[in-house]
C-alpha positions as CSV (number, residue, x, y, z in Angstrom):
1,M,218.9,-133.0,159.8
2,T,221.1,-135.2,162.0
3,D,221.3,-134.6,165.7
4,K,223.7,-137.4,166.4
5,C,226.3,-136.3,168.9
6,Q,229.8,-137.8,168.5
7,K,230.5,-137.3,172.2
8,P,227.1,-137.9,173.9
9,E,228.8,-138.2,177.3
10,K,229.7,-134.5,177.1
11,L,226.4,-133.4,175.8
12,K,224.1,-131.1,177.9
13,G,220.8,-130.8,176.0
14,K,220.8,-130.9,172.3
15,P,223.8,-130.7,169.9
16,S,222.4,-127.5,168.6
17,Q,222.7,-126.0,172.1
18,C,226.4,-126.7,172.4
19,S,228.6,-123.7,173.3
20,P,231.7,-122.9,171.2
21,E,233.8,-124.1,174.1
22,Q,232.0,-127.5,174.0
23,I,232.4,-127.8,170.2
24,K,236.1,-127.0,170.5
25,E,236.5,-129.5,173.4
26,C,234.7,-132.3,171.4
27,H,235.9,-131.5,167.9
28,G,239.0,-129.4,168.1
29,D,239.3,-126.4,165.8
30,D,236.6,-127.5,163.4
31,P,234.8,-124.2,162.5
32,N,231.6,-126.1,161.9
33,H,229.8,-128.3,164.4
34,P,229.8,-131.7,162.8
35,C,227.0,-132.9,165.1
36,V,224.6,-130.2,163.7
37,K,223.7,-130.1,160.1
38,K,222.4,-126.6,159.2
39,D,220.2,-125.9,156.2
40,K,221.1,-122.7,154.5
């Protein structure tokens, strides 16, 4: 699992704690959060 944030200056806590608004701000309309790899 990779917890590397692409925009660490905007990060509050862990990438897995980012709100949808933060994800949209950092990554645009990407439906997945590229900073957080999820195992399914």
